[in-house]
C-alpha positions as CSV (number, residue, x, y, z in Angstrom):
1,M,-7.5,-9.8,9.2
2,A,-6.1,-13.1,8.6
3,L,-2.6,-13.3,8.4
4,T,-0.3,-14.2,5.6
5,K,1.8,-17.3,5.4
6,Y,5.5,-16.9,6.4
7,P,7.5,-17.6,3.3
8,S,10.5,-18.9,5.8
9,A,11.1,-20.1,8.6
10,E,13.5,-17.5,8.7
11,A,10.8,-14.8,8.4
12,K,8.5,-16.6,11.2
13,E,11.5,-16.4,13.5
14,W,11.6,-12.4,12.6
15,W,8.1,-11.7,12.8
16,D,8.0,-13.7,16.2
17,N,10.8,-11.9,17.6
18,F,9.1,-8.6,16.5
19,K,5.5,-9.6,17.6
20,K,7.6,-10.2,21.5
21,L,9.5,-6.9,21.2
22,L,5.5,-5.2,20.3
23,D,4.1,-7.0,23.2
24,D,7.2,-5.8,25.8
25,N,6.7,-2.6,25.0
26,N,2.9,-2.0,24.4
27,D,-0.2,-2.6,26.2
28,W,-3.0,-4.0,23.8
29,P,-5.4,-2.2,22.4
30,G,-3.1,0.7,21.3
31,E,-2.4,3.0,18.8
32,Y,0.2,2.0,16.5
33,V,1.8,4.1,13.6
34,F,2.7,2.6,10.2
35,K,4.6,3.7,7.6
36,F,5.2,2.7,3.8
37,I,6.6,4.5,0.7
38,A,4.7,3.4,-2.5
39,P,5.6,3.6,-6.3
40,K,2.7,6.0,-7.4
41,Q,0.9,3.5,-9.2
42,Q,0.2,1.2,-6.1
43,I,-0.4,4.0,-3.3
44,E,-4.1,3.2,-4.0
45,K,-3.8,-0.8,-2.7
46,L,-2.0,0.9,0.8
47,V,-5.2,3.4,1.1
48,A,-7.6,0.3,0.6
49,L,-5.5,-1.1,3.2
50,F,-6.0,1.2,6.2
51,E,-9.6,2.6,5.0
52,G,-11.3,3.7,8.0
53,H,-7.7,4.7,9.2
54,D,-6.4,8.3,9.6
55,M,-4.4,8.2,6.7
56,D,-1.4,11.0,5.7
57,I,-0.3,10.6,2.1
58,K,2.6,12.8,0.4
59,A,4.0,12.8,-2.9
60,S,7.5,12.6,-3.5
61,S,9.5,16.0,-4.9
62,K,9.5,14.1,-8.4
63,G,6.1,12.6,-7.7
64,K,7.1,8.8,-8.4
65,Y,6.5,7.6,-5.4
66,Q,4.0,8.5,-2.7
67,S,4.5,8.1,1.3
68,I,1.1,6.8,3.5
69,T,1.4,7.2,7.3
70,S,-1.5,5.4,8.8
71,R,-2.3,5.8,12.5
72,V,-4.1,2.6,13.7
73,K,-6.0,1.6,17.0
74,V,-4.9,-2.3,17.2
75,K,-5.7,-5.1,19.4
76,S,-3.0,-6.8,19.3
77,S,1.2,-7.7,17.8
78,D,-0.6,-10.4,15.3
79,E,-2.6,-7.2,13.9
80,I,0.9,-5.4,13.4
81,V,1.8,-8.3,11.9
82,S,-0.8,-8.8,9.1
83,Y,-0.9,-5.0,8.6
84,Y,2.7,-5.2,7.2
85,L,2.7,-8.4,5.7
86,Q,-0.2,-7.4,3.2
87,A,1.8,-4.3,2.7
88,G,4.9,-6.3,2.2
89,A,2.5,-8.6,-0.4
90,I,2.3,-4.9,-2.4
91,E,4.7,-4.7,-5.3
92,G,7.6,-2.0,-4.8
93,V,6.2,-1.2,-1.3
94,I,8.8,0.0,1.4
95,S,7.9,-0.1,5.6
96,L,10.0,2.5,7.3
């Protein structure tokens, strides 16, 4: 999985701090749980991102949004950041 480019120096610093926190508190490889909310029409893009991994998908009470929870065995914090950057590139996606 290739990393998407960081949009700014501030964003790069934030992701570097996040990676350090992940590395300080986890052993790799390990399981990581991703949780996102997306407009219903965008959920297929998230499903494609996590294809082949365990996923739970639930609709909101009004059906306008759907949430996805996916458990992924990752090799490193870089892989986690890659998933977040790819999910963040999907319009309307919110990370939980």
